[in-house]
C-alpha positions as CSV (number, residue, x, y, z in Angstrom):
1,I,13.7,14.3,8.6
2,R,16.6,16.2,6.9
3,R,18.7,13.0,6.9
4,A,15.8,11.0,5.5
5,V,15.2,13.6,2.7
6,N,18.8,13.5,1.7
7,M,18.7,9.7,1.5
8,I,15.5,9.7,-0.4
9,L,16.7,12.2,-3.0
10,A,19.9,10.2,-3.5
11,A,18.0,7.0,-4.2
12,K,18.5,5.3,-7.6
13,R,15.9,2.4,-7.0
14,P,13.5,3.8,-4.4
15,V,10.3,2.2,-3.1
16,I,7.7,3.7,-0.8
17,Y,6.0,1.2,1.4
18,T,2.8,2.3,3.3
19,G,0.5,0.8,5.9
20,G,-2.6,1.5,8.0
21,G,-0.9,4.4,9.7
22,V,-1.5,6.5,6.7
23,V,-5.2,5.9,6.9
24,L,-5.4,6.2,10.7
25,G,-3.4,9.4,10.5
26,N,-5.6,11.0,7.9
27,A,-2.5,11.5,5.7
28,A,-3.7,10.2,2.3
29,A,-3.6,13.7,0.7
30,N,-0.1,14.3,2.1
31,L,1.1,10.9,0.9
32,T,-0.3,11.5,-2.6
33,E,1.5,14.8,-2.8
34,F,4.8,13.2,-1.6
35,V,4.6,10.4,-4.1
36,R,3.7,12.5,-7.1
37,L,6.4,15.1,-6.2
38,L,9.1,12.4,-6.3
39,D,7.5,10.1,-9.0
40,Y,8.6,7.1,-7.0
41,P,6.8,3.7,-7.0
42,I,4.6,2.9,-4.1
43,T,3.3,-0.3,-2.6
44,S,0.9,-0.9,0.4
45,T,-0.2,-3.4,2.9
46,S,-3.8,-4.5,3.0
47,M,-4.5,-2.1,5.9
48,G,-3.0,0.8,3.9
49,L,-5.2,0.3,0.8
50,G,-6.9,3.5,-0.3
51,G,-4.2,5.7,1.3
52,Y,-2.9,6.2,-2.2
53,P,-5.1,5.9,-5.4
54,A,-4.9,2.4,-6.7
55,D,-5.5,3.5,-10.3
56,D,-2.4,5.7,-10.3
57,R,0.4,4.2,-12.4
58,R,2.9,4.6,-9.5
59,F,0.9,2.1,-7.4
60,L,2.3,-1.4,-7.6
61,G,-0.4,-3.1,-5.6
62,M,0.1,-4.8,-2.3
63,L,3.3,-6.4,-1.3
64,G,4.1,-9.5,0.7
65,M,2.7,-13.0,0.5
66,H,-0.6,-11.8,-1.1
67,G,1.1,-9.1,-3.0
68,T,2.0,-8.5,-6.7
69,Y,5.1,-9.8,-8.5
70,E,6.1,-6.2,-9.3
71,A,5.8,-5.0,-5.8
72,N,7.8,-7.8,-4.3
73,M,10.5,-7.6,-6.9
74,A,10.8,-3.9,-6.4
75,I,11.2,-4.4,-2.7
76,S,13.8,-7.1,-3.3
77,H,15.9,-4.8,-5.6
78,C,15.4,-1.3,-4.1
79,D,18.3,0.7,-2.7
80,V,16.1,3.0,-0.5
81,L,12.9,1.9,1.2
82,I,10.6,4.5,2.7
83,A,8.3,2.9,5.2
84,I,5.3,5.1,6.2
85,G,2.9,4.0,8.9
86,A,3.7,0.3,8.5
87,R,5.0,-2.3,10.9
88,F,7.0,-4.8,8.8
89,D,4.7,-7.7,9.7
90,D,5.4,-11.3,8.7
91,R,2.9,-11.3,5.9
92,V,4.9,-8.5,4.3
93,T,8.5,-9.6,5.1
94,G,8.5,-13.3,4.9
95,N,12.0,-14.3,5.7
96,I,13.4,-11.1,7.3
97,E,16.9,-11.9,6.3
98,K,15.9,-11.7,2.6
99,F,13.6,-8.7,2.9
100,A,14.9,-5.6,1.0
101,P,18.4,-7.0,1.4
102,R,20.1,-4.1,-0.5
103,A,18.1,-1.2,1.0
104,R,18.7,1.5,3.4
105,I,15.5,2.1,5.3
106,V,13.6,5.2,6.4
107,H,10.8,4.4,8.8
108,I,8.1,6.9,9.9
109,D,5.7,5.8,12.6
110,I,3.9,7.4,15.5
111,D,4.7,4.4,17.8
112,P,8.4,4.3,18.7
113,A,8.0,0.6,19.7
114,S,7.2,-0.3,16.1
115,I,10.5,1.1,14.8
116,S,13.3,-1.5,14.3
117,K,11.1,-4.0,16.1
118,N,11.2,-6.5,13.2
119,V,13.5,-4.9,10.7
120,K,16.4,-2.7,11.7
121,V,16.1,0.7,10.0
122,D,18.7,3.4,9.1
123,V,16.7,6.5,9.7
124,P,13.9,6.3,12.4
125,I,11.4,9.1,12.5
126,V,8.8,9.0,15.4
127,G,5.8,11.2,14.6
128,G,2.4,11.5,13.1
129,V,2.5,10.6,9.4
130,E,0.6,13.7,8.3
131,S,3.0,16.2,9.9
132,V,6.2,14.3,9.0
133,L,5.1,14.1,5.3
134,R,4.2,17.8,5.3
135,D,7.7,18.6,6.6
136,M,9.3,16.3,4.1
137,V,7.5,17.8,1.1
138,K,8.5,21.3,2.2
139,Q,12.2,20.2,2.5
140,I,12.1,18.4,-0.9
141,E,10.7,21.5,-2.6
142,E,13.3,23.8,-1.0
143,S,16.2,21.5,-1.6
144,E,18.8,22.3,-4.2
145,R,19.3,18.6,-4.7
146,Q,17.3,16.8,-7.4
147,T,16.3,13.2,-7.9
148,D,18.4,11.1,-10.3
149,Q,16.2,11.1,-13.3
150,E,18.3,8.8,-15.4
151,A,18.5,6.2,-12.7
152,L,14.8,6.6,-11.9
153,G,13.9,6.1,-15.6
154,Q,15.9,2.9,-15.7
155,W,14.2,1.8,-12.5
156,W,10.7,2.4,-13.9
157,T,11.7,0.5,-17.1
158,Q,12.6,-2.5,-14.9
159,I,9.3,-2.2,-12.9
160,E,7.2,-2.1,-16.0
161,E,8.9,-5.2,-17.2
162,W,7.9,-7.0,-14.0
163,R,4.4,-5.5,-14.2
164,G,4.2,-6.9,-17.8
165,R,3.8,-10.4,-16.3
166,H,0.2,-9.5,-15.3
167,C,0.5,-11.6,-12.1
168,L,-3.2,-11.1,-11.2
169,R,-4.4,-12.3,-14.5
170,Y,-6.8,-15.3,-14.4
171,A,-8.5,-17.6,-16.9
172,Q,-12.1,-16.6,-17.5
173,S,-14.8,-19.1,-18.5
174,S,-18.4,-18.4,-19.6
175,E,-19.5,-21.4,-17.5
176,V,-17.8,-20.5,-14.2
177,I,-18.0,-17.1,-12.5
178,K,-14.8,-16.8,-10.6
179,P,-14.4,-14.8,-7.4
180,Q,-11.9,-12.4,-9.0
181,Y,-14.4,-11.6,-11.7
182,V,-17.1,-11.0,-9.1
183,V,-14.9,-8.4,-7.3
184,E,-13.9,-6.7,-10.5
185,T,-17.5,-6.5,-11.6
186,L,-18.5,-5.1,-8.2
187,H,-15.8,-2.4,-8.7
188,K,-17.2,-1.6,-12.2
189,V,-20.9,-1.3,-11.2
190,T,-20.1,0.8,-8.1
191,H,-17.6,2.9,-10.0
192,G,-15.0,2.1,-7.4
193,E,-16.8,4.2,-4.8
194,A,-18.4,1.6,-2.5
195,F,-17.5,0.9,1.0
196,V,-16.3,-2.7,1.0
197,T,-16.1,-5.0,4.1
198,S,-14.9,-8.5,4.3
199,D,-14.4,-11.4,6.7
200,V,-11.0,-13.1,7.0
201,G,-9.7,-15.5,4.5
202,Q,-9.0,-15.9,0.8
203,H,-12.0,-13.9,-0.2
204,Q,-10.6,-11.0,1.8
205,M,-7.4,-11.2,-0.3
206,W,-9.4,-11.3,-3.5
207,A,-11.3,-8.2,-2.4
208,A,-8.0,-6.4,-1.6
209,Q,-6.4,-7.4,-4.9
210,Y,-9.2,-6.8,-7.3
211,Y,-11.3,-4.0,-5.9
212,R,-9.0,-1.0,-6.6
213,F,-9.4,1.5,-3.7
214,N,-8.8,5.1,-4.6
215,A,-9.7,6.7,-1.3
216,P,-9.0,5.9,2.4
217,R,-11.6,4.3,4.7
218,R,-13.4,2.6,1.9
219,W,-11.8,-0.8,2.6
220,I,-13.1,-1.9,6.0
221,N,-11.4,-5.1,7.0
222,S,-9.8,-6.8,10.0
223,G,-6.1,-7.3,9.4
224,G,-3.5,-8.5,11.9
225,L,-5.1,-11.0,14.3
226,G,-8.1,-10.8,11.8
227,T,-11.5,-11.6,13.2
228,M,-13.8,-14.2,11.6
229,G,-17.3,-12.9,10.9
230,F,-16.2,-9.3,10.8
231,G,-17.7,-8.5,7.4
232,L,-21.5,-8.4,8.0
233,P,-21.6,-6.4,11.3
234,A,-18.9,-4.0,9.9
235,A,-21.1,-3.5,6.8
236,M,-24.1,-2.7,9.1
237,G,-22.0,-0.2,11.0
238,V,-20.7,1.5,7.8
239,Q,-24.3,1.7,6.4
240,F,-25.5,3.2,9.7
241,A,-22.8,5.9,9.4
242,H,-23.4,6.4,5.7
243,P,-27.1,5.7,5.0
244,D,-27.0,6.7,1.4
245,A,-23.8,5.0,0.4
246,A,-23.2,1.8,-1.5
247,V,-21.9,-0.8,1.0
248,A,-20.8,-4.3,0.0
249,C,-19.8,-7.2,2.2
250,I,-17.6,-9.7,0.5
251,T,-17.8,-12.9,2.5
252,G,-16.8,-16.6,2.1
253,E,-18.2,-19.9,3.2
254,G,-15.9,-20.1,6.2
């Protein structure tokens, strides 16, 4: 952890990359503290959505083949990548030879078999995400070393330029109600507080991209060997567990 902290504090173009391990490890609060302490950009897999508030300016959206332009560009140009509870799956990496080619990598995961399985990392840390992040925050706060504010400022300027392309923008028409608009409207009318389930497919990705999750365990979806027909029974289960909550199932036509 000490090696990782030294590498993280020395970064000039850092990116934090998180996955479902943050949600499973109940580490959302620890992750939020970690990110805001450093003021580093953060991106997430679909399974990690809600582990960090999507409305926060530091959040770049998802990465990978269904991710945002700014998230993927940041990954491609970062010098230090901090992977937390994520497994570097093929939907994220694409061509592994071209994934984060300039980056030194810190990887935190509770499963040792997941570390350096797909992408070789420089600092492996086997442990629960919550406890590791807690230790990291403590060491950062106690360290005499500071982040490079000038380099970080330039990095944020570049990221905002990429973000300025508005890659998720779509043409709206009064005659056609588009799926993206449906999901955005669902977010608006539920104040972003619904439990959202989905099946597997393009509508699943629209839900992940356009419903901005600010809390963990609000996005209930089947990722990685995803299961067709998951959405409706999942919604029934969520409603059973939370009888008074708003639950939405976003489904497609197959």
